[in-house]
C-alpha positions in Angstrom: -23.3 -43.2 -33.1 -25.3 -46.0 -34.7 -24.4 -49.6 -34.0 -23.1 -50.3 -37.5 -20.7 -47.3 -37.2 -19.6 -48.4 -33.7 -19.2 -52.0 -34.8 -16.8 -50.9 -37.6 -14.9 -48.4 -35.4 -14.3 -50.7 -32.5 -13.4 -53.7 -34.7 -10.8 -51.5 -36.3 -9.5 -50.3 -32.9 -9.4 -53.9 -31.7 -7.5 -55.1 -34.8 -5.0 -52.2 -34.3 -3.9 -53.7 -30.9 -0.7 -55.6 -31.0 -0.8 -59.2 -29.6 1.2 -58.0 -26.6 -1.2 -55.1 -26.0 -4.2 -57.4 -26.3 -2.6 -59.8 -23.8 -1.8 -57.2 -21.2 -5.2 -55.5 -21.5 -6.9 -59.0 -21.2 -4.8 -59.7 -18.1 -5.9 -56.4 -16.5 -9.6 -57.1 -17.3 -9.5 -60.5 -15.6 -7.7 -59.2 -12.6 -10.4 -56.6 -12.3 -13.1 -59.2 -12.7 -11.7 -61.5 -10.1 -11.0 -58.7 -7.6 -14.5 -57.3 -8.0 -16.7 -60.4 -8.3 -14.5 -63.0 -6.6 -16.2 -66.2 -7.9 -16.2 -69.0 -5.3 -16.5 -72.8 -5.5 -20.0 -73.9 -6.6 -20.8 -70.7 -8.4 -21.6 -70.8 -12.1 -19.9 -68.8 -14.8 -21.1 -68.7 -18.4 -18.2 -67.5 -20.5 -17.5 -67.4 -24.3 -14.6 -69.0 -26.0 -12.7 -66.3 -27.9 -12.7 -66.0 -31.7 -9.1 -65.4 -32.6 -9.7 -63.7 -36.0 -11.8 -61.1 -34.3 -9.1 -60.5 -31.6 -11.6 -61.1 -28.9 -10.4 -60.9 -25.3 -8.9 -64.2 -24.4 -11.1 -65.8 -21.7 -9.1 -69.0 -21.4 -7.1 -67.7 -18.3 -10.4 -67.0 -16.6 -11.8 -70.4 -17.5 -8.6 -72.1 -16.1 -8.8 -69.9 -13.0 -12.5 -70.9 -12.4 -11.9 -74.6 -13.1 -8.9 -74.7 -10.7 -11.1 -73.3 -7.9 -14.2 -75.5 -8.5 -16.3 -72.8 -10.0 -18.6 -74.4 -12.5 -17.9 -73.2 -16.1 -20.4 -73.2 -19.0 -19.7 -72.2 -22.5 -22.1 -71.4 -25.4 -22.7 -73.7 -28.3 -24.6 -72.3 -31.3 -27.7 -74.3 -32.4 -29.7 -72.7 -35.2 -30.5 -69.1 -34.1 -29.9 -69.8 -30.5 -27.3 -71.1 -28.1 -27.2 -73.9 -25.6 -25.0 -73.8 -22.5 -22.6 -76.7 -22.1 -20.8 -77.3 -18.8 -17.1 -77.9 -19.3 -14.2 -79.4 -17.3 -10.5 -79.5 -17.9 -11.0 -82.7 -19.9 -13.7 -81.3 -22.3 -13.1 -82.0 -26.0 -13.6 -79.0 -28.3 -14.0 -78.7 -32.1 -14.1 -75.7 -34.4 -17.5 -75.0 -35.9 -18.1 -73.6 -39.4 -17.8 -70.0 -38.1 -14.3 -70.7 -36.7 -15.6 -70.8 -33.1 -14.2 -73.5 -30.7 -17.1 -75.3 -29.1 -17.5 -78.4 -27.0 -18.2 -81.6 -29.0 -21.0 -82.4 -26.5 -24.5 -81.2 -27.3 -25.7 -81.7 -23.7 -27.5 -78.5 -22.7 -27.0 -77.8 -19.0 -30.6 -76.6 -18.8 -29.9 -73.8 -16.3 -32.3 -70.9 -16.1 -29.6 -68.7 -14.4 -25.9 -68.4 -13.9 -24.1 -66.4 -11.3 -22.1 -64.6 -14.0 -22.5 -64.4 -17.8 -19.3 -63.1 -19.4 -20.5 -61.5 -22.6 -18.5 -60.7 -25.8 -18.9 -57.3 -27.3 -17.3 -54.8 -29.5 -18.6 -51.7 -27.6 -20.7 -50.8 -24.6 -22.0 -47.4 -23.7 -22.3 -45.9 -20.3 -25.9 -47.3 -19.8 -24.9 -50.9 -20.4 -26.2 -51.1 -24.0 -23.8 -53.1 -26.1 -22.8 -53.6 -29.7 -22.0 -57.2 -30.6 -21.8 -58.8 -34.0 -25.4 -58.3 -34.8 -26.7 -61.9 -34.6 -28.8 -61.4 -31.3 -27.5 -64.6 -29.7 -26.9 -63.0 -26.3 -30.1 -61.0 -26.3 -32.0 -64.3 -26.8 -29.9 -65.9 -24.0 -30.6 -63.0 -21.7 -34.3 -63.1 -22.4 -34.4 -66.8 -21.4 -33.0 -66.2 -17.9 -35.1 -65.6 -14.8 -33.2 -62.5 -14.0 -30.7 -63.4 -11.2 -27.7 -63.7 -13.5 -25.1 -60.8 -13.5 -24.7 -59.9 -17.2 -21.1 -58.8 -17.5 -19.4 -57.3 -20.6 -15.7 -57.3 -21.0 -13.9 -54.9 -23.2 -10.5 -53.4 -24.0 -12.1 -49.9 -24.2 -14.1 -47.7 -21.9 -17.5 -46.3 -23.0 -17.2 -42.8 -24.4 -20.2 -42.3 -26.7 -23.9 -43.3 -26.6 -25.5 -45.9 -28.8 -28.2 -44.1 -30.7 -30.1 -47.0 -32.1 -31.0 -49.1 -29.1 -33.9 -51.4 -29.9 -36.7 -52.6 -27.6 -35.4 -56.2 -27.6 -31.8 -55.2 -26.7 -31.1 -56.2 -23.1 -28.5 -54.1 -21.4 -25.6 -55.4 -19.3 -25.4 -55.1 -15.6 -21.6 -54.5 -15.5 -18.7 -53.7 -17.8 -15.2 -54.7 -16.9 -12.3 -52.8 -18.6 -8.6 -52.8 -18.0 -9.0 -49.8 -15.7 -12.4 -50.2 -13.9 -15.6 -52.1 -13.3 -18.7 -50.1 -14.2 -22.2 -50.9 -12.8 -25.2 -50.0 -14.8 -27.7 -50.2 -12.0 -29.7 -47.0 -11.3 -29.4 -45.6 -14.9 -25.7 -46.1 -15.8 -22.2 -45.6 -14.7 
């Protein structure tokens, strides 16, 4: 299917989840993430803050887990057509931007060229790590700015079950996908 079709299909599937279903699926995803990757003190995790109206997977439990274990946490902040990465603590002050996204008030970019893990929002991911996001290209631009050591990890309520037909040359695939039932690796050509 084409990205536009997949975007519509998986947004509808996500919106059809009850709040309880979304919560339970999110919990399973983060248990799978922690069991598989086991972030340790001093490591760096770049993770998005969920957009409630899009029923994105709630990353706040993962953020709390990491902060409580001295894993450094960074969140994106939109600036123009790009993002900066702001390190947060349990005392960080947030404000909602004009898109309805909660972001740190601070504009201090961490300036890192890599993170141990980048938790990436998406609507769909195929079995080769190609993803469908919201179509703005923020994460492809972030990925292209990294030196290549970061593990690019998508999280999703749904497993891949159909290919993305219109992958572009500037699309950067994920390394892993974490779902409620499994962790898929996309090294060596796919899952």
